[in-house]
N, C-alpha and C positions, 0 to 999 in steps of 0.2 A: 504493500500500500504506500510505497514511497512517493508516488506521484499523486496521491489523493490528499490534498491539503486545502480543504475549504476554509474560507475566511470565517472569523468569529465576529459577529456584530450584534447590536441590539435589535429589537423588533423593528424599529424605524429604518435603520440602515439596511437590514436584510430584506425588507418588504418594499419600501417606497421606491427604490431605484428600479424595480422590475415591474411595478404595478401596471403601468401603461401597456407594456408588452404582453403581460399575462391576460389583461382584460381583452385586448384585441384578439389574441389567439383563442381565448375561451369563447368569445362571441362568434368567431368564425367557425369553430367546430360545432357550436350550438346551432348555427344556421345551416351549415353544409355537411355536417357529420351525423350519420344515423344513430350511432351509439350514444353520443353526447346528448343529442336532442331527445332520444328515448330515455336516457337516465334522468335528465332534468324534468321531463314531463311525468315520468314515473313518480319522482319525488313530489312534484306539484299535485298530481292527482290523488296520491295517498295521504299527503300531509294536509293539503288545503281542500282539494276536491271542489265541491260546490260552495265552500266557504265554512269557516268556523262560526257556529251559531251561538248567540248569547243565551245563557241561562242565569237569570239573576239569582244570587245566593246570599242576599243580605242577611246579616245576623239579627234575626227578629228578637232573640232573647236579650241581647245586649241593648237593643233599641227599645225594649219593652213594648213590642207590638203585639196586639191580639191577633188571633187567627183571621178575623175579619179585616183588620188593618193591613195585615200581611198580604192578603188576597187582593185588596185594593191597590196597594203599592206595586205588587207584581204586575197587575193588569195595566197600571199606568206606564210602567217601564217598558213592557212588551209592546204596547201600542205606540208610544212615542219613539222607541228605538226603531221599530219597523218603519215608521214615518221617515226617519232619517237614513237608516242603513240600507233600506230596500230601494232607495231613490238615487239617481245619479247626481242629485244636488249635494251629496256629501263629497263629491270629487271636485277639486278646484278646476280641473279641466273639463268637467261635465261629461266624461266618457264612461265611467264605471260606477257601479254601486259599491258598497263597502266590501262585498264578497269578491267582486272583480279586482278591487284594490289589493286585497289579500293575495290573490294569485299573482298579480303584477309585481308586488313587492317581493314575494318569495322567489319568483323566477329571476328577477333582477339581482337579488342577493346571490343566488347560485351562480349566475353568469359573471357578475362583476366583482363579487366579494363583499360588497356592501351596498346599501341604498339608504336614502334619507327621506324621511317623511316630515314635512313642515305642516304646522297646524294653524294656519291663519284664520282670522275671523273676517269673512267676506260677505256682507249683506247682498242678497240678490232677490229679485222679484220671484214670487211663487216659491220661495224657499223659507220655511219657518225658522230653521236653524241657520246661524251664520257660520258655524264651524265647518271648515273644509279641510280635506287631506290633499296635500300637494306633494307628490312623489318626485324626488330629484335624483337623477342618475349619478352614479359614483363619480364620473369624470368631472362633473361641475364643482365638486368640492376640491379646491386646490388653494395653494398659498398665493396671496396677492403678488401679482407680477411674477408668478411661478418661482418665487424665491423663498426657500425655507429658512426658518430661524430656530433658535433653541426652543421657543415657546410654540411656534406654529410649524407643524409638519404635515404636508399633504393636505392643507386646509383645515386641520384640526388644532385648535388652540387650547393650551392647558395653563393652569396657574402655577404658582411656586410649589404647591403640594402635589402636582401631577394630575389634578382633577380637570376634566374637560369642561371648559367654560363657554366656548363659542366655536362656531363653524364659519368658514369663509366660502361663499359660493360665487362663481363667476357668472357674468351676465349672459353667457352663451356657452354651449357645449364646444369643447376644443376641436371636435371633428366636424362641426356643422359647416355648411357652405359659407356662412357669413365670416367664419374665421379665416378663410382663404381670400376673402375680398378686402381684408384689412379693416381698419377702424379700431377705435379704442375698446378695450375689454375692461369692464369694471367688476370689482368684487364687493360683495355685501357681507358684512359681519353680522351673524345672527347668534344671539345668546342661546345656549342650550336650554336654559330656563329663564322665566321672567324674574327680574330683580325684585319686584314688589310682591307679586303673587306666587312665584315659585312654580307657575304652570309650565307644562312642556311647550317649548317652541320647536324643538327638533327631536325627532326619533331616529336614532342611528341603528340600523339593523345590520349587524355583522356578527360573525362567529370568531370569538377570540381564542387563540391557541398559545399566546405567549404573554407574560406580564408586560405591561407598558405598551401593548399593541394598540395603535390608534386606527388602523385601517384593515379591512378584511381582504382576503385573497379568494379568487374563484375556487369553487369546490373541486374542480378537476385539476387544480394546479399540480398535484403530485404525479399525475398520469398524463399530462398534456402531450409530452413527447411520444409516449407509447400510443396514444390515441391518434395522433397525426400520422405516425408511421404505419399504423394499422389501416388508416384511411387510404394512404397512398398505396399500400400493398393490395387492398381490396379493389381499388380502382384499376391498378395495373393488371390484376388477374382477370377482372371483368373485360378490360380492353383486349387482352390477349385472347380470351375465349371468343370474343366477337370477331376478331380479325381471323383467327384460325378457322372459325366456322365458314368464312368466306372462301378460304383457299381449299378447294375441293380437288381440282385436277391441275397438274402442271404439264406443260408441253415442252418436250425437249426437241430441239431442231439443230441441224448443222448449218442452216442459213442464218448468218449473223445480221443480214439486212432485212430480216422480216419486220415489216412495219406494224403489224398487228400485235403489239406488245401484250403479253399475258392472255391474248385471246379474248379481251374484254371490250365491250362497246362503250362509247362515250356516255357520260351521264345525261339524264333527261334534261331537255331545254324548254319544256313546256311553260315554265314559270319565269323565264328569264327576260321576257318582254323585249325580244330582239337583241339582247346582249350576246356578244360572242365570248366563248370560253377560250382560255389559253390552249394552244395546240397540244400540249402534253397532259391536259386534264383528263383523267380516267376515273372510273368508278368500279369498285368491286361489286359483283352481282351474285346473288344466290342461285345456284343451279345453272350457271352459264354453260353453253355448249359451243364447242369449237371444232370445225372440220379440219382434219389433219392433212398436211401436204406430204409428198413423198419424202421419206427420210425422217419424218417426225414420229414420236411415240409419246404416249400419255402415261404419266405417273400419278397415281391417286395418293392424296395426302393422308397421313395417319395422325390426326390431331392429338396432342397431349393435354388438351384442356377439355373439361375442367380439371384442375390439378387435384388429384385424390388426397393430397396432404393439406389442402387448403382448410377444410373444416376443422380437423383436429388441432391445427396450429392456431387458428383464430379462436377456437374455444379455449385453449390454454391461456392466450393473452387476455381474453374477456374475463376469465376467472380471476386473474390478478387485478384487472381494472375494477371488477365488481367488489373485490375485497377492499380496495382503497376507498371506494365510494359507499361502502357498507350496504351494497345491494347484491344479494345472492345472484349467481349466474342465471338461475332459472327465471328470476324476476327481471333481470336486466334485459334478457332477450325474449321474454314472454314465451318460454318454451318449457313446459312441465312434462317430463317424460318418465319421472321416477314414480315410486309408489306414493300412496297417500301420506304415509308418515314422513318420507323425505320431502315431499312438496310442502307439507304443513310446517315442517321444521324450517324450511327456507322462508316461508311467509312469516313465521313467528320471529325469526332473526331479523328480517327486514323491518318488521313493525316495531322492534325496539328502537330503531333509528327514526322511524316515522313519528312515533309518539314523542321522542325527545325533541325533534324539530317542531312538532306541533305545539308542544308546551313552550318552546322558545318563542315561536311566532305569537302565541297568545299573550305571553308576558311582555314581549318587546314591542308589539304593535297593537294588538286588539285591545288589551286592557288599558294602556295609557290613552288610547283614543276614546274608549268608553268613558273613562273618568273625566276627560275634558268635555265630552258631550253631556255627561250627567250634570256637570257644573252649570252649563248653559241652560239645560232643561229646568233645573231648580231655580236659577236666576230669573228665567222668564215665567216662572210660575206654572209650568206645565207638569211638574212632578212635585209632590208635597214631601219634603224631607226636612222636618224641623231640626235645628241644631247642627246641620251638616258642616257648617263652617266654624263651629265653636271648638272642636277638638279633632285632631287628626284620627283618633281612634273611632270617632263617630263617622267621619268621612269614609274611613276604610270599611266600617260596618255597612254603610249604605251602598258602597260601590263594589263590594265583593261579588265576584261572578265566576261562573264556570263556562268554558268554551268547548263545545262538542263539534267534532267534524264527522265526515262519512265513516262508516264502520269498516272494519277490516275485510268483511266478506267471509263466506263460509265455503270450504271445500266439500264438506259432508254435512249438510244442514241437520240431519237427524242426530248424528253423534254430538255435534256441537251444541244443539239446543238442549239435549238431555244432560250434557255436562253442565250447562248453565243452570238448569233446574236443580241439579244436585248441589251446586255451589250455593244457591240461594237457600235450599232446604237445610244445609248444614252451616249456614251463616258465614260462609267463606266470602260471600259477595252479597250485593243487594240487587233488588229488581231494577232499580234505577240504573245502576252501573252496568248490569248485563244487557239492558235495553240499549244503552248507548254503544256498547261493544258489538252487539249482534246486528243492530239495524241503524244505529246512529240517531234514533228517535228519543222521545221523552216518555218515561213510564207513566207519569201522572197524566199527560195528554192522551196517551193510549187508553188508560183506564176510563177517563171521561168519555172518550169516543166510543169505547166498547159499551159503557153503560147506556149511552144514547142509542147505539145499535140494538142492544137487547130490548130496550124499552120500545123501540120502533117495531121490532119483530113481535113483541107481545101485543102491541096495540092492533096489529093486523092479524093476530091469531096464528102466527107462524112459529115454528120451533127452530132451535139452534141445531139444525141437522149437520152442518159442517163441523161443529165442535164435537158432536157425538162420533162422527166418522173419523175425525182426527184422533180421538181418544182411543179408538180400537185399532187404528192403523199404525200409530207411532209406537215403537217398542219402548219398553222401560229401560232404564239405565243398567239394570242387572243383566239383561240378555243381549245388549248391544255388542256385536262383534263375535257372538258364538257361532253364527252361520257364516258371516262374511267378515274377513279381517282385512288388514292392510295389504294383503297380497293382491287385492284387486288393483291393478295398475291404473294410472291415469293416462297411459300411453305406451304400454309395453315395457314396464320395469323388468329388471332382471330377476332370475330365480333366487339368487342369494338375498336380494332385498326383501322378497316375499317371505322367505324363511325367517329372516331376521325380524320382520314385522310380526309374524305369528308368534315367535318366542317372546 
């Protein structure tokens, strides 16, 4: 290892000098590379999906609220939040609702390493709430005049204790068309929190990996080189296979002056609108036929494409890439060919990462935005929350919330539903928690809807036939797996996997 001598630097020097290049390469692969695009969207779909939904979880005991008061407050929050979050009025650009903003912020953070959310108050017609979310791409946060100092690095300013106090945003993106036309570029200093109110001005979404780190790096940074080389290799193999498929017959001749090179006809000129082709322009054609002259003979090509080693080599590289991204190979390429147990193990391993990122997104983006919205709703008298500004503990009690996203999904619904029932029966879990895990819904809302459905059936003199049929059809947890075990493959698993599953 005598030639392996990496430099030792702090987080700023190791990251900031390479950020621009990392972002450009990451975005290029995200747009033009199938693996990176699939990895990013797999994370986006499983972490955010249709959006993390608010479930108010205010502390009614600490707030001394009765059951009736709690129901009224929850109804107020649900109604008013839906009025803001389900509308595009929450977006400063007017393009997305709050759930679309979640997807955009998460994808941008994956591609660029970080993203910024500004929370301006912008009054607009037909918008009840003034709070808006303005997402700023990572490139626009930079040091004034692109000159770093001890306190300001890559647009992030800290005080003498190392706490982030402000961000500097340029008036335009450095890669925009206006940047090449010249003109003055201005920077705006935005405090991270208001000096008087302490409210959030800037939400910085990034994943920290080192102490003192001020900017994030793209999630694919550790495997960018491998991904690019794999992309080049795949494109080369595809091109080679297409070209070899065209070379079907070669003509050998002793006549060196034969003008009909390769025995191929010139390309079609129907769409050239009278334009003339260069004299040596030819086109490969599938199934071309050439009559042989005296002394000529035909040799049929024996293509070596597709390369039989292509798939195992690419699979080995993708397993390493999936390991770095915390996405199992099966989920990375959406190809489940193992047994139920192996496929479920891959899904469970991936969902550890999905849940971690979902919790991070809820705490870093959703909850701060919700708290700012709650303050405006109380200030405008649309939500009744007495004493909310008297004590931080009261403020926390009112604004406490849970954020639920789409469920993991089920590979075998019968087994997983019965497992959920057993966990509830033995108090290992709750009905509310299992409902969120299995379907992404809310147990209380389901109970209310079921009560309404049962009352409707009774009113019209109908019986709950579906429930009776399900009760006799669904096996109990005690006999699940006696007849059919994990040896039932999802796509042709191997015999040893089946035997292992049975044991």
